[in-house]
N, C-alpha and C positions, 0 to 999 in steps of 0.2 A: 538499563533495563532491557530485561527478558522477558516470555509469556511469561513462567512462574509470579516473577516481580506483581508482572499490570498483570495480575488472578488476584494479586497479594494485596494490592492498590486495592482494584474494585471493590471485592467482598468486605474493604477495614470500611472505608468508603461508604458504599451500601448500606456500608449492616447486612451482609448476605453469607452462606459458605462459602469455603472458597468451591464446591462445587455447581455449585449455580453461577456465579461466578465464571468461573471457562466457559461452561454451558451457554454461557453471556456474550461471558471473549470469541469463542467459538460459528455464532451463529450471526455477531456483528461478522465477523470477517467470509464469512458464508457467502449470506449474504453481496457487502460487497461485490467481491468476487463473479460473484453471479451480473450483475447489476453489471458491472465493466464488460460479464462473455455477452453479455446483450444491447453495448454501444451504447448506456445510461454513464452522463454522469452524476457519478453522488454525493450532495454538498449540502457539506456536514456547518450547517450556520454557525461565524465565529469559529469551525477550527481551519475546515477550509477541504477546495474537490479531491475528490475523485477522480482521476479520465481516464480514457484509450487517446494514444498519442501515434501514428507512425513514427516508425524506424527509416530511410532508405535505404535500399539500394546501393552498396559502397564496395570497392575494393578490398584486399588487407594484404597482410604477410600473414604465412602462414612463420610463427617467431621464429619453433625449432629447423625448419630446412629453408625458410626467407625466398621460401614460390607463394605469387601471387598469388589467392583464390582472391571466391568471390561470396562475398557473406546478403545476406537474403531478405530485401527488406522482411522490419516485421512490427506486430503491433503491438504496444508495450504500455504498460498501465504510467500516468503522471501522479501526483497527485501535486495542488499547490496550495500551497500557507494559508488562508483566510487573516484580514485587520491580527482578534484580538488574537493568538495566534504571536500572529508575528511581534504584535507591542508585550504581549506576556512574557520572551522569547530576548524584546527590548530592556 
């Protein structure tokens, strides 16, 4: 499922226009990204939680040249599925 398919599904289930569903989806993604940027955890009960994780610095290799390189530490978005989502998949 891509973004367009998701917008179609939202519009159909919520009985709203595709334009309104697209704006709602964009607003949701923007709100989640903004909260993560501030370091907050976004919890959607039954669906899961979005949070910011840390990736430590490590040594790597340039695949083209084989030279050793240093990969810096970084903040990365993470998602932990909730029980209802896990149960729906299984």
